N, CA, C and O atoms as a GROMACS GRO file, in nm:
protein
  340
    1MET      N    1  -1.944  -9.775  -0.394
    1MET     CA    2  -1.973  -9.716  -0.265
    1MET      C    3  -1.844  -9.677  -0.194
    1MET      O    4  -1.744  -9.749  -0.199
    2LYS      N    5  -1.848  -9.561  -0.130
    2LYS     CA    6  -1.733  -9.517  -0.051
    2LYS      C    7  -1.733  -9.591   0.081
    2LYS      O    8  -1.837  -9.635   0.130
    3LYS      N    9  -1.614  -9.604   0.140
    3LYS     CA   10  -1.601  -9.671   0.270
    3LYS      C   11  -1.630  -9.569   0.381
    3LYS      O   12  -1.577  -9.457   0.379
    4ILE      N   13  -1.712  -9.608   0.478
    4ILE     CA   14  -1.741  -9.522   0.593
    4ILE      C   15  -1.617  -9.519   0.681
    4ILE      O   16  -1.566  -9.625   0.719
    5PRO      N   17  -1.568  -9.399   0.715
    5PRO     CA   18  -1.447  -9.392   0.798
    5PRO      C   19  -1.473  -9.437   0.942
    5PRO      O   20  -1.587  -9.443   0.988
    6GLU      N   21  -1.365  -9.467   1.010
    6GLU     CA   22  -1.372  -9.498   1.154
    6GLU      C   23  -1.378  -9.365   1.229
    6GLU      O   24  -1.304  -9.272   1.196
    7PHE      N   25  -1.464  -9.357   1.329
    7PHE     CA   26  -1.479  -9.234   1.407
    7PHE      C   27  -1.428  -9.255   1.548
    7PHE      O   28  -1.442  -9.364   1.604
    8THR      N   29  -1.369  -9.150   1.605
    8THR     CA   30  -1.318  -9.162   1.741
    8THR      C   31  -1.420  -9.113   1.844
    8THR      O   32  -1.404  -9.135   1.964
    9SER      N   33  -1.526  -9.046   1.795
    9SER     CA   34  -1.628  -8.998   1.889
    9SER      C   35  -1.759  -8.978   1.814
    9SER      O   36  -1.763  -8.969   1.692
   10GLU      N   37  -1.865  -8.970   1.891
   10GLU     CA   38  -1.996  -8.942   1.832
   10GLU      C   39  -1.998  -8.803   1.769
   10GLU      O   40  -2.062  -8.782   1.666
   11LEU      N   41  -1.931  -8.710   1.832
   11LEU     CA   42  -1.924  -8.574   1.779
   11LEU      C   43  -1.857  -8.573   1.640
   11LEU      O   44  -1.904  -8.506   1.548
   12GLU      N   45  -1.748  -8.647   1.627
   12GLU     CA   46  -1.680  -8.657   1.498
   12GLU      C   47  -1.770  -8.721   1.393
   12GLU      O   48  -1.775  -8.675   1.279
   13GLU      N   49  -1.842  -8.825   1.431
   13GLU     CA   50  -1.933  -8.891   1.337
   13GLU      C   51  -2.047  -8.799   1.296
   13GLU      O   52  -2.084  -8.793   1.179
   14ARG      N   53  -2.102  -8.728   1.392
   14ARG     CA   54  -2.212  -8.634   1.363
   14ARG      C   55  -2.165  -8.527   1.263
   14ARG      O   56  -2.236  -8.495   1.168
   15ALA      N   57  -2.045  -8.474   1.285
   15ALA     CA   58  -1.991  -8.372   1.195
   15ALA      C   59  -1.972  -8.429   1.054
   15ALA      O   60  -1.997  -8.360   0.955
   16PHE      N   61  -1.928  -8.553   1.047
   16PHE     CA   62  -1.909  -8.617   0.916
   16PHE      C   63  -2.041  -8.628   0.841
   16PHE      O   64  -2.048  -8.590   0.724
   17TRP      N   65  -2.147  -8.679   0.907
   17TRP     CA   66  -2.274  -8.700   0.840
   17TRP      C   67  -2.346  -8.569   0.809
   17TRP      O   68  -2.432  -8.565   0.721
   18GLU      N   69  -2.313  -8.464   0.880
   18GLU     CA   70  -2.370  -8.333   0.848
   18GLU      C   71  -2.318  -8.281   0.715
   18GLU      O   72  -2.385  -8.201   0.648
   19LYS      N   73  -2.198  -8.327   0.675
   19LYS     CA   74  -2.135  -8.277   0.553
   19LYS      C   75  -2.138  -8.376   0.438
   19LYS      O   76  -2.105  -8.339   0.325
   20ASN      N   77  -2.178  -8.501   0.463
   20ASN     CA   78  -2.173  -8.604   0.359
   20ASN      C   79  -2.310  -8.667   0.337
   20ASN      O   80  -2.391  -8.678   0.430
   21ASP      N   81  -2.333  -8.708   0.215
   21ASP     CA   82  -2.459  -8.774   0.177
   21ASP      C   83  -2.446  -8.923   0.203
   21ASP      O   84  -2.355  -8.988   0.149
   22SER      N   85  -2.533  -8.978   0.282
   22SER     CA   86  -2.524  -9.119   0.318
   22SER      C   87  -2.540  -9.211   0.197
   22SER      O   88  -2.490  -9.324   0.199
   23SER      N   89  -2.607  -9.165   0.091
   23SER     CA   90  -2.625  -9.251  -0.027
   23SER      C   91  -2.493  -9.275  -0.101
   23SER      O   92  -2.485  -9.364  -0.185
   24ASP      N   93  -2.389  -9.197  -0.070
   24ASP     CA   94  -2.256  -9.224  -0.125
   24ASP      C   95  -2.188  -9.340  -0.052
   24ASP      O   96  -2.092  -9.397  -0.103
   25TYR      N   97  -2.239  -9.374   0.066
   25TYR     CA   98  -2.175  -9.473   0.151
   25TYR      C   99  -2.261  -9.598   0.174
   25TYR      O  100  -2.209  -9.703   0.211
   26LEU      N  101  -2.391  -9.585   0.152
   26LEU     CA  102  -2.483  -9.696   0.179
   26LEU      C  103  -2.575  -9.717   0.061
   26LEU      O  104  -2.618  -9.621  -0.004
   27ASP      N  105  -2.606  -9.842   0.032
   27ASP     CA  106  -2.704  -9.874  -0.071
   27ASP      C  107  -2.840  -9.886  -0.002
   27ASP      O  108  -2.873  -9.990   0.055
   28TRP      N  109  -2.916  -9.780  -0.007
   28TRP     CA  110  -3.044  -9.776   0.064
   28TRP      C  111  -3.145  -9.873   0.005
   28TRP      O  112  -3.246  -9.903   0.070
   29ASN      N  113  -3.122  -9.924  -0.117
   29ASN     CA  114  -3.211 -10.026  -0.174
   29ASN      C  115  -3.198 -10.158  -0.100
   29ASN      O  116  -3.286 -10.244  -0.108
   30GLN      N  117  -3.087 -10.174  -0.027
   30GLN     CA  118  -3.064 -10.297   0.050
   30GLN      C  119  -3.109 -10.282   0.196
   30GLN      O  120  -3.100 -10.377   0.274
   31ALA      N  121  -3.158 -10.164   0.232
   31ALA     CA  122  -3.197 -10.138   0.371
   31ALA      C  123  -3.318 -10.223   0.409
   31ALA      O  124  -3.405 -10.251   0.327
   32LYS      N  125  -3.321 -10.263   0.534
   32LYS     CA  126  -3.433 -10.340   0.589
   32LYS      C  127  -3.493 -10.263   0.705
   32LYS      O  128  -3.423 -10.190   0.776
   33LEU      N  129  -3.622 -10.280   0.725
   33LEU     CA  130  -3.691 -10.215   0.835
   33LEU      C  131  -3.640 -10.269   0.967
   33LEU      O  132  -3.632 -10.391   0.986
   34ALA      N  133  -3.606 -10.180   1.058
   34ALA     CA  134  -3.561 -10.219   1.192
   34ALA      C  135  -3.675 -10.195   1.291
   34ALA      O  136  -3.739 -10.090   1.288
   35VAL      N  137  -3.698 -10.291   1.376
   35VAL     CA  138  -3.801 -10.278   1.480
   35VAL      C  139  -3.733 -10.299   1.614
   35VAL      O  140  -3.656 -10.394   1.632
   36PHE      N  141  -3.760 -10.210   1.708
   36PHE     CA  142  -3.701 -10.217   1.841
   36PHE      C  143  -3.812 -10.229   1.945
   36PHE      O  144  -3.848 -10.130   2.008
   37PRO      N  145  -3.866 -10.349   1.964
   37PRO     CA  146  -3.981 -10.364   2.053
   37PRO      C  147  -3.951 -10.342   2.200
   37PRO      O  148  -4.043 -10.316   2.278
   38SER      N  149  -3.826 -10.350   2.240
   38SER     CA  150  -3.792 -10.335   2.382
   38SER      C  151  -3.771 -10.190   2.424
   38SER      O  152  -3.759 -10.162   2.543
   39LEU      N  153  -3.765 -10.098   2.327
   39LEU     CA  154  -3.746  -9.957   2.363
   39LEU      C  155  -3.872  -9.903   2.428
   39LEU      O  156  -3.983  -9.929   2.383
   40LYS      N  157  -3.853  -9.829   2.533
   40LYS     CA  158  -3.966  -9.770   2.603
   40LYS      C  159  -3.964  -9.619   2.580
   40LYS      O  160  -3.858  -9.557   2.579
   41PRO      N  161  -4.081  -9.559   2.564
   41PRO     CA  162  -4.083  -9.413   2.547
   41PRO      C  163  -4.031  -9.344   2.673
   41PRO      O  164  -4.044  -9.397   2.784
   42THR      N  165  -3.972  -9.228   2.655
   42THR     CA  166  -3.918  -9.156   2.770
   42THR      C  167  -4.026  -9.080   2.845
   42THR      O  168  -4.002  -9.031   2.955
   43THR      N  169  -4.145  -9.072   2.787
   43THR     CA  170  -4.256  -9.008   2.855
   43THR      C  171  -4.370  -9.107   2.868
   43THR      O  172  -4.375  -9.207   2.797
   44LYS      N  173  -4.459  -9.079   2.959
   44LYS     CA  174  -4.575  -9.165   2.980
   44LYS      C  175  -4.699  -9.078   2.981
   44LYS      O  176  -4.705  -8.977   3.050
   45ALA      N  177  -4.798  -9.118   2.905
   45ALA     CA  178  -4.924  -9.045   2.901
   45ALA      C  179  -5.002  -9.074   3.029
   45ALA      O  180  -5.010  -9.188   3.074
   46ILE      N  181  -5.060  -8.969   3.086
   46ILE     CA  182  -5.144  -8.986   3.204
   46ILE      C  183  -5.277  -8.916   3.179
   46ILE      O  184  -5.290  -8.832   3.089
   47SER      N  185  -5.372  -8.951   3.259
   47SER     CA  186  -5.501  -8.882   3.254
   47SER      C  187  -5.512  -8.798   3.380
   47SER      O  188  -5.493  -8.848   3.491
   48LEU      N  189  -5.543  -8.672   3.362
   48LEU     CA  190  -5.551  -8.580   3.476
   48LEU      C  191  -5.680  -8.501   3.465
   48LEU      O  192  -5.701  -8.431   3.366
   49ARG      N  193  -5.765  -8.513   3.564
   49ARG     CA  194  -5.892  -8.439   3.561
   49ARG      C  195  -5.873  -8.304   3.628
   49ARG      O  196  -5.831  -8.295   3.743
   50LEU      N  197  -5.905  -8.199   3.553
   50LEU     CA  198  -5.896  -8.063   3.604
   50LEU      C  199  -6.030  -7.994   3.584
   50LEU      O  200  -6.101  -8.024   3.488
   51PRO      N  201  -6.064  -7.901   3.671
   51PRO     CA  202  -6.184  -7.821   3.645
   51PRO      C  203  -6.164  -7.746   3.512
   51PRO      O  204  -6.054  -7.700   3.481
   52GLU      N  205  -6.271  -7.734   3.436
   52GLU     CA  206  -6.262  -7.668   3.305
   52GLU      C  207  -6.208  -7.527   3.316
   52GLU      O  208  -6.133  -7.481   3.230
   53SER      N  209  -6.247  -7.457   3.422
   53SER     CA  210  -6.200  -7.319   3.439
   53SER      C  211  -6.048  -7.315   3.461
   53SER      O  212  -5.981  -7.224   3.412
   54MET      N  213  -5.995  -7.413   3.534
   54MET     CA  214  -5.851  -7.418   3.559
   54MET      C  215  -5.777  -7.446   3.427
   54MET      O  216  -5.677  -7.382   3.397
   55LEU      N  217  -5.828  -7.542   3.349
   55LEU     CA  218  -5.766  -7.573   3.222
   55LEU      C  219  -5.770  -7.452   3.128
   55LEU      O  220  -5.675  -7.427   3.055
   56ALA      N  221  -5.879  -7.379   3.131
   56ALA     CA  222  -5.891  -7.259   3.048
   56ALA      C  223  -5.785  -7.157   3.088
   56ALA      O  224  -5.723  -7.095   3.002
   57GLN      N  225  -5.764  -7.139   3.219
   57GLN     CA  226  -5.662  -7.045   3.267
   57GLN      C  227  -5.522  -7.090   3.224
   57GLN      O  228  -5.439  -7.008   3.183
   58ILE      N  229  -5.496  -7.219   3.233
   58ILE     CA  230  -5.366  -7.272   3.191
   58ILE      C  231  -5.344  -7.246   3.042
   58ILE      O  232  -5.234  -7.208   3.001
   59LYS      N  233  -5.447  -7.265   2.963
   59LYS     CA  234  -5.435  -7.243   2.819
   59LYS      C  235  -5.411  -7.095   2.788
   59LYS      O  236  -5.337  -7.063   2.695
   60VAL      N  237  -5.472  -7.007   2.864
   60VAL     CA  238  -5.448  -6.863   2.845
   60VAL      C  239  -5.302  -6.831   2.875
   60VAL      O  240  -5.236  -6.760   2.798
   61GLU      N  241  -5.251  -6.884   2.986
   61GLU     CA  242  -5.111  -6.860   3.023
   61GLU      C  243  -5.017  -6.918   2.918
   61GLU      O  244  -4.915  -6.857   2.886
   62ALA      N  245  -5.050  -7.035   2.866
   62ALA     CA  246  -4.967  -7.097   2.763
   62ALA      C  247  -4.966  -7.012   2.636
   62ALA      O  248  -4.862  -6.995   2.573
   63ASN      N  249  -5.082  -6.959   2.599
   63ASN     CA  250  -5.089  -6.873   2.480
   63ASN      C  251  -5.005  -6.748   2.498
   63ASN      O  252  -4.941  -6.702   2.404
   64LYS      N  253  -5.005  -6.692   2.618
   64LYS     CA  254  -4.923  -6.573   2.646
   64LYS      C  255  -4.775  -6.602   2.623
   64LYS      O  256  -4.699  -6.516   2.578
   65ARG      N  257  -4.735  -6.725   2.654
   65ARG     CA  258  -4.594  -6.765   2.642
   65ARG      C  259  -4.565  -6.832   2.508
   65ARG      O  260  -4.450  -6.866   2.479
   66ASP      N  261  -4.666  -6.850   2.427
   66ASP     CA  262  -4.653  -6.913   2.296
   66ASP      C  263  -4.595  -7.054   2.306
   66ASP      O  264  -4.506  -7.092   2.230
   67VAL      N  265  -4.649  -7.131   2.402
   67VAL     CA  266  -4.610  -7.271   2.418
   67VAL      C  267  -4.737  -7.355   2.430
   67VAL      O  268  -4.841  -7.303   2.471
   68PRO      N  269  -4.731  -7.482   2.395
   68PRO     CA  270  -4.847  -7.568   2.416
   68PRO      C  271  -4.879  -7.579   2.565
   68PRO      O  272  -4.788  -7.578   2.649
   69TYR      N  273  -5.007  -7.588   2.597
   69TYR     CA  274  -5.044  -7.588   2.739
   69TYR      C  275  -4.986  -7.707   2.814
   69TYR      O  276  -4.952  -7.695   2.932
   70GLN      N  277  -4.975  -7.822   2.748
   70GLN     CA  278  -4.918  -7.938   2.816
   70GLN      C  279  -4.770  -7.916   2.847
   70GLN      O  280  -4.721  -7.959   2.952
   71SER      N  281  -4.699  -7.850   2.757
   71SER     CA  282  -4.558  -7.818   2.782
   71SER      C  283  -4.545  -7.722   2.899
   71SER      O  284  -4.456  -7.736   2.982
   72LEU      N  285  -4.634  -7.624   2.906
   72LEU     CA  286  -4.632  -7.530   3.018
   72LEU      C  287  -4.656  -7.603   3.150
   72LEU      O  288  -4.588  -7.575   3.249
   73MET      N  289  -4.749  -7.693   3.150
   73MET     CA  290  -4.777  -7.769   3.273
   73MET      C  291  -4.653  -7.850   3.314
   73MET      O  292  -4.622  -7.856   3.433
   74LYS      N  293  -4.584  -7.911   3.218
   74LYS     CA  294  -4.462  -7.986   3.249
   74LYS      C  295  -4.353  -7.893   3.304
   74LYS      O  296  -4.281  -7.930   3.396
   75MET      N  297  -4.342  -7.772   3.247
   75MET     CA  298  -4.244  -7.676   3.297
   75MET      C  299  -4.275  -7.640   3.441
   75MET      O  300  -4.186  -7.639   3.527
   76TRP      N  301  -4.401  -7.611   3.468
   76TRP     CA  302  -4.440  -7.574   3.605
   76TRP      C  303  -4.413  -7.688   3.703
   76TRP      O  304  -4.361  -7.664   3.812
   77LEU      N  305  -4.446  -7.809   3.665
   77LEU     CA  306  -4.421  -7.924   3.753
   77LEU      C  307  -4.271  -7.940   3.777
   77LEU      O  308  -4.228  -7.962   3.890
   78SER      N  309  -4.193  -7.929   3.672
   78SER     CA  310  -4.048  -7.944   3.684
   78SER      C  311  -3.989  -7.839   3.777
   78SER      O  312  -3.898  -7.870   3.854
   79GLU      N  313  -4.039  -7.716   3.772
   79GLU     CA  314  -3.988  -7.609   3.857
   79GLU      C  315  -4.015  -7.635   4.005
   79GLU      O  316  -3.944  -7.582   4.090
   80HIS      N  317  -4.116  -7.716   4.036
   80HIS     CA  318  -4.154  -7.737   4.175
   80HIS      C  319  -4.116  -7.874   4.229
   80HIS      O  320  -4.152  -7.909   4.342
   81LEU      N  321  -4.044  -7.952   4.150
   81LEU     CA  322  -3.999  -8.082   4.198
   81LEU      C  323  -3.850  -8.077   4.228
   81LEU      O  324  -3.776  -8.005   4.161
   82PRO      N  325  -3.806  -8.152   4.328
   82PRO     CA  326  -3.661  -8.156   4.352
   82PRO      C  327  -3.592  -8.224   4.235
   82PRO      O  328  -3.642  -8.322   4.179
   83HIS      N  329  -3.477  -8.171   4.199
   83HIS     CA  330  -3.399  -8.230   4.087
   83HIS      C  331  -3.295  -8.324   4.142
   83HIS      O  332  -3.230  -8.293   4.241
   84PRO      N  333  -3.279  -8.439   4.078
   84PRO     CA  334  -3.176  -8.534   4.126
   84PRO      C  335  -3.037  -8.475   4.107
   84PRO      O  336  -3.016  -8.395   4.016
   85PRO      N  337  -2.943  -8.514   4.191
   85PRO     CA  338  -2.806  -8.461   4.182
   85PRO      C  339  -2.736  -8.501   4.054
   85PRO      O  340  -2.621  -8.464   4.032
   0.00000   0.00000   0.00000
């Protein structure tokens, strides 16, 4: 196995792994499953009741823009909320 070099930044490390095969540096047969139970998702699912006609209009607008309707709704909400400094 090759020795993994020391990196001075995340950017340098990212560039290294983009050009190198990790199997040259790590024995993946020795890998163990990692579980991170304390990590929280960055999004939260909510339930929102909308009139069917409104949802249909949103879906039409989303199709025009070629984006999922939920993403369009998030974009619209983001545009109308104050942004933190």
